[in-house]
C-alpha positions as CSV (number, residue, x, y, z in Angstrom):
1,M,16.1,58.4,56.7
2,E,14.4,61.8,57.1
3,Y,11.2,62.3,58.9
4,T,8.4,64.8,58.7
5,T,4.9,65.4,60.1
6,L,2.0,64.2,58.0
7,G,0.1,67.4,57.6
8,N,-1.7,68.4,60.8
9,T,-2.2,64.8,62.0
10,G,0.7,65.0,64.4
11,L,2.0,61.7,62.9
12,K,5.7,61.5,62.5
13,V,6.5,59.6,59.3
14,S,9.4,58.7,57.1
15,V,9.5,60.7,53.9
16,A,9.8,57.4,52.0
17,G,6.8,55.2,52.5
18,L,6.6,51.6,51.4
19,G,3.6,51.0,49.1
20,C,2.3,47.5,49.3
21,G,0.3,47.6,46.1
22,G,1.2,49.0,42.7
23,N,2.9,46.8,40.1
24,S,4.7,44.6,42.5
25,R,2.5,44.0,45.6
26,L,5.6,43.4,47.6
27,G,6.7,40.9,44.9
28,M,3.6,38.8,45.2
29,R,2.7,39.6,41.6
30,T,6.1,38.4,40.4
31,G,6.2,35.1,42.3
32,R,7.8,36.1,45.5
33,T,6.9,33.9,48.5
34,E,5.2,35.3,51.5
35,E,8.4,35.0,53.5
36,E,10.3,37.0,50.8
37,S,7.6,39.7,50.9
38,I,7.8,39.9,54.7
39,G,11.6,40.2,54.3
40,I,11.2,43.3,52.1
41,I,9.0,44.9,54.8
42,K,11.6,44.1,57.4
43,K,14.4,45.5,55.4
44,A,12.4,48.7,54.9
45,L,12.1,48.9,58.6
46,D,15.8,48.4,59.0
47,L,16.4,51.3,56.6
48,G,14.1,53.6,58.7
49,V,10.8,53.4,56.8
50,T,8.0,53.9,59.3
51,L,5.0,54.5,57.0
52,F,3.4,51.5,55.2
53,D,0.5,51.9,52.8
54,T,-1.8,49.0,51.9
55,A,-5.4,48.4,50.9
56,E,-8.1,45.8,50.8
57,A,-7.7,45.6,47.0
58,Y,-3.9,44.9,47.2
59,K,-4.3,41.6,49.1
60,T,-1.2,42.4,51.2
61,E,-2.7,43.4,54.5
62,T,-2.1,39.9,56.0
63,I,1.5,40.0,54.9
64,L,2.0,43.5,56.4
65,G,0.4,42.4,59.6
66,K,2.7,39.4,60.0
67,A,5.8,41.6,59.2
68,L,4.9,44.3,61.7
69,S,3.6,41.9,64.5
70,G,5.3,42.5,67.8
71,L,6.6,46.0,67.0
72,D,5.9,49.0,69.2
73,R,2.7,50.2,67.6
74,D,3.6,53.9,68.2
75,S,6.8,53.4,66.1
76,I,5.0,52.7,62.8
77,V,2.2,54.4,60.8
78,V,-0.1,52.1,58.8
79,T,-2.5,53.4,56.2
80,T,-5.0,51.2,54.4
81,K,-8.0,51.7,52.2
82,A,-11.5,50.4,51.2
83,N,-13.0,51.0,47.8
84,I,-16.5,52.3,47.6
85,G,-17.7,49.9,44.9
86,N,-18.8,50.7,41.4
87,A,-21.4,53.2,40.7
88,D,-23.9,50.5,39.8
89,A,-23.0,48.5,43.0
90,P,-22.0,51.0,45.7
91,R,-21.0,50.0,49.1
92,S,-22.9,51.3,52.1
93,G,-21.3,52.9,55.1
94,A,-22.0,49.7,57.0
95,D,-20.2,47.7,54.3
96,I,-17.2,50.0,54.7
97,I,-17.1,49.4,58.4
98,E,-17.1,45.6,57.7
99,C,-14.1,46.2,55.5
100,L,-12.4,48.1,58.2
101,E,-12.9,45.3,60.7
102,A,-11.6,42.8,58.2
103,S,-8.6,45.0,57.6
104,L,-7.8,45.3,61.3
105,Q,-8.0,41.5,61.7
106,K,-5.6,40.9,58.8
107,L,-3.2,43.6,60.1
108,Q,-3.4,42.2,63.6
109,M,-4.1,45.7,64.9
110,D,-6.6,47.5,67.1
111,Y,-6.6,50.6,64.9
112,V,-5.3,52.0,61.7
113,D,-3.5,55.3,61.6
114,V,-5.1,56.5,58.4
115,Y,-8.2,54.9,56.8
116,Q,-8.7,56.0,53.2
117,M,-11.5,55.8,50.8
118,H,-9.9,54.3,47.7
119,G,-10.0,55.8,44.3
120,V,-13.0,58.1,44.7
121,H,-14.2,59.7,41.5
122,F,-15.3,63.3,41.7
123,S,-18.8,62.3,40.5
124,R,-19.2,60.1,43.6
125,Y,-17.8,62.4,46.2
126,D,-21.2,63.6,47.5
127,E,-22.2,60.0,48.0
128,V,-19.2,59.3,50.1
129,M,-19.8,62.4,52.2
130,A,-23.5,61.5,52.8
131,E,-23.5,57.7,53.1
132,I,-20.0,56.7,54.3
133,V,-18.4,59.5,56.3
134,P,-20.8,59.4,59.2
135,H,-19.9,55.7,59.7
136,L,-16.2,56.5,59.5
137,Q,-16.5,59.2,62.1
138,K,-18.2,56.8,64.5
139,A,-15.4,54.3,64.0
140,Q,-12.9,57.2,64.6
141,Q,-14.7,58.1,67.8
142,A,-14.4,54.5,68.9
143,G,-10.6,54.6,68.3
144,K,-10.5,52.2,65.4
145,I,-9.4,55.0,63.0
146,K,-7.0,57.7,64.0
147,H,-7.3,59.9,60.9
148,L,-9.5,59.9,57.8
149,G,-8.0,60.0,54.3
150,I,-9.2,59.8,50.7
151,T,-7.4,58.9,47.5
152,E,-8.1,60.0,44.0
153,T,-8.5,57.8,40.9
154,S,-5.7,59.5,39.0
155,P,-6.4,57.8,35.5
156,N,-10.0,59.0,35.6
157,D,-9.4,62.4,37.4
158,P,-5.9,63.6,36.3
159,T,-6.7,67.2,37.1
160,H,-7.6,66.4,40.7
161,K,-11.2,67.7,40.6
162,M,-12.3,65.4,43.5
163,L,-9.4,66.4,45.8
164,E,-9.9,70.1,45.1
165,R,-13.2,69.7,46.9
166,A,-12.0,67.3,49.5
167,V,-9.1,69.3,50.9
168,A,-11.4,72.2,51.9
169,D,-14.1,70.1,53.5
170,G,-12.5,69.8,56.9
171,V,-13.1,66.0,57.0
172,W,-10.1,64.5,55.3
173,E,-6.7,64.9,57.1
174,V,-4.7,63.0,54.5
175,V,-4.9,62.7,50.7
176,M,-3.2,60.5,48.2
177,L,-2.6,61.9,44.7
178,G,-0.8,61.2,41.5
179,Y,2.2,63.4,40.7
180,N,5.2,63.0,38.5
181,M,7.7,64.7,36.2
182,M,5.3,64.6,33.3
183,N,2.0,65.1,35.1
184,Q,2.4,68.2,37.2
185,T,-1.2,69.4,37.4
186,A,-1.1,69.3,41.2
187,R,1.7,71.8,41.5
188,E,-0.6,74.8,40.7
189,R,-4.1,73.4,41.3
190,L,-3.7,71.3,44.4
191,F,-0.6,71.8,46.5
192,P,-1.3,75.5,47.4
193,L,-4.7,74.3,48.8
194,I,-3.2,71.4,50.6
195,Q,-0.7,73.6,52.3
196,K,-3.4,76.2,53.2
197,H,-5.5,73.6,55.0
198,G,-2.6,71.5,56.5
199,I,-3.5,68.3,54.7
200,G,-1.1,65.4,54.8
201,T,0.0,64.0,51.4
202,L,1.0,60.6,50.1
203,L,2.3,60.6,46.5
204,M,1.6,57.8,44.0
205,F,2.4,57.3,40.3
206,V,5.8,58.9,40.9
207,V,7.6,56.2,38.8
208,R,5.3,53.4,37.8
209,N,5.9,52.1,34.2
210,I,6.7,55.2,32.4
211,F,10.0,56.0,34.2
212,S,11.1,52.4,34.9
213,Q,10.5,51.0,31.4
214,P,12.6,52.7,28.6
215,D,10.3,51.5,25.8
216,Y,7.3,52.9,27.5
217,L,8.9,56.3,27.9
218,R,10.1,56.3,24.3
219,N,6.7,55.4,22.9
220,T,5.0,58.0,25.1
221,A,7.4,60.7,23.9
222,K,6.7,59.8,20.3
223,E,3.0,60.0,20.8
224,L,3.3,63.4,22.5
225,V,5.5,64.7,19.7
226,A,2.9,63.4,17.1
227,E,0.2,65.3,19.0
228,G,2.4,68.5,19.0
229,K,2.7,68.6,22.8
230,I,6.5,68.4,23.2
231,P,9.3,69.3,20.8
232,A,10.1,67.0,17.9
233,E,13.6,66.2,19.2
234,F,12.2,64.0,21.9
235,A,10.9,61.5,19.4
236,K,14.5,60.8,18.3
237,K,16.1,60.2,21.6
238,E,16.9,56.8,23.1
239,N,16.1,58.3,26.4
240,P,13.9,61.4,26.1
241,L,14.9,62.5,29.6
242,D,18.6,62.1,29.2
243,F,19.2,65.8,29.9
244,L,18.5,65.0,33.5
245,I,21.4,62.5,33.8
246,H,24.7,64.2,34.2
247,E,27.3,65.0,36.8
248,G,25.6,66.9,39.6
249,G,22.2,65.8,38.3
250,A,20.3,62.5,38.4
251,T,22.0,59.1,38.0
252,T,19.0,57.5,36.3
253,T,15.6,58.4,35.0
254,T,14.0,56.7,38.1
255,D,16.4,58.6,40.4
256,A,15.3,61.9,38.7
257,A,11.6,60.9,39.1
258,Y,11.9,60.4,42.9
259,R,14.0,63.5,43.5
260,F,11.7,65.7,41.4
261,V,8.6,65.0,43.5
262,R,10.4,64.7,46.9
263,H,11.2,68.3,47.1
264,E,8.0,69.8,45.9
265,P,6.4,72.1,48.5
266,G,3.4,70.4,50.0
267,V,4.7,66.8,49.6
268,N,5.1,64.8,52.8
269,V,5.6,61.2,51.8
270,V,6.8,59.7,48.5
271,L,5.4,56.1,48.2
272,F,7.4,53.5,46.4
273,G,6.8,49.9,45.7
274,T,9.1,47.0,45.1
275,G,9.4,43.3,45.1
276,N,13.2,43.3,45.3
277,A,15.4,44.1,48.4
278,D,18.2,45.8,46.3
279,H,15.6,47.8,44.4
280,L,14.2,48.9,47.8
281,T,17.5,50.3,48.9
282,T,18.0,52.1,45.5
283,N,14.6,53.8,45.7
284,I,15.2,55.0,49.3
285,N,18.6,56.4,48.3
286,S,17.0,58.4,45.5
287,I,14.2,59.7,47.7
288,M,16.8,60.7,50.3
289,S,19.0,62.5,47.8
290,G,19.0,66.2,47.4
291,P,16.8,68.1,44.8
292,L,17.6,68.1,41.1
293,P,19.6,71.1,39.9
294,D,17.3,74.2,39.5
295,S,18.0,74.3,35.8
296,D,16.8,70.8,35.3
297,V,13.6,71.4,37.4
298,K,12.9,74.5,35.4
299,K,13.3,72.6,32.1
300,L,10.9,69.9,33.4
301,Y,8.4,72.6,34.3
302,D,8.7,74.4,31.0
303,L,8.5,71.2,28.9
304,F,5.7,69.3,30.7
305,N,3.7,71.7,32.8
306,S,0.7,71.5,30.4
307,L,0.6,67.7,30.0
308,V,-2.3,65.9,31.7
309,G,-2.6,62.2,32.6
310,I,0.9,61.1,31.6
311,G,2.1,57.9,33.5
312,F,-1.3,57.3,35.2
313,D,-1.6,53.7,34.1
314,L,-2.9,51.0,36.6
315,P,-2.0,47.4,37.2
316,D,-4.7,44.9,36.4
317,H,-5.8,44.4,40.0
318,S,-6.9,47.9,40.6
319,S,-7.9,49.2,37.2
320,T,-11.6,49.4,38.1
321,V,-11.2,51.1,41.5
322,G,-13.4,54.2,41.4
323,V,-14.3,53.8,37.7
324,I,-17.8,54.8,36.7
325,K,-19.7,52.0,35.1
């Protein structure tokens, strides 16, 4: 495992972070037992993972707390989140602190390393700053939060409007954003700002369905061809991204997806989720592999740099986080 510092927080973290939500929720969505899910976390620890990302909405805080119980608290970094409610039923700052206390109880911890506002739409950012941040800062002063973070709602804000504001405000030390081979908007719009302000980054939507499900990728390619957004040849391919898989290149499309984002300047932690122990090892191996060949990266830039919102689908459990209603 390789380690880095999460922005200016001073937190030493593994470059591969275990996401406890997403499509799998540590396997809980696919019928894994609690014991099996705990086993996945423990295997991640054995492989050197030190950053674990969960959330109130994922329903995995209790499992994570059980898996990490008894460990040296300074050896791990735990990030969790609270959603701010829908626009027609917003949560107050006091509500968010109640969520924090509940999360700490489930995690069996006295503090969380990074507490994140979950899926904040740019139209509600001022509300968060005015109504919620003062309460978070009091909890931070009390030692219950080490660092403040904020996550975008990528399906509703694929060009990162909210985070463009947030990274310059001096409040948020860590941000979570969507970035992948076919949605590269952060490369020019956000990563330069992130590096300028020393913000820590957690990447989501790196693989999800589009790069793990061949039919999904093929159908997406056909739609993009029909819209005139990528060359016609991609609608005819069994694997539209097969040019990435060759000797000296990626071994699979998923491998390419992890390696593409891992070596982007401004990236600290690549989050991955899984409900399978073997899958966990494969994902970490990809994240730990070297960068893709320069020629492949250039082709990805040239082909997909103008695409917006590709691969930003959400599992059912979090499809309304941050959505305006």
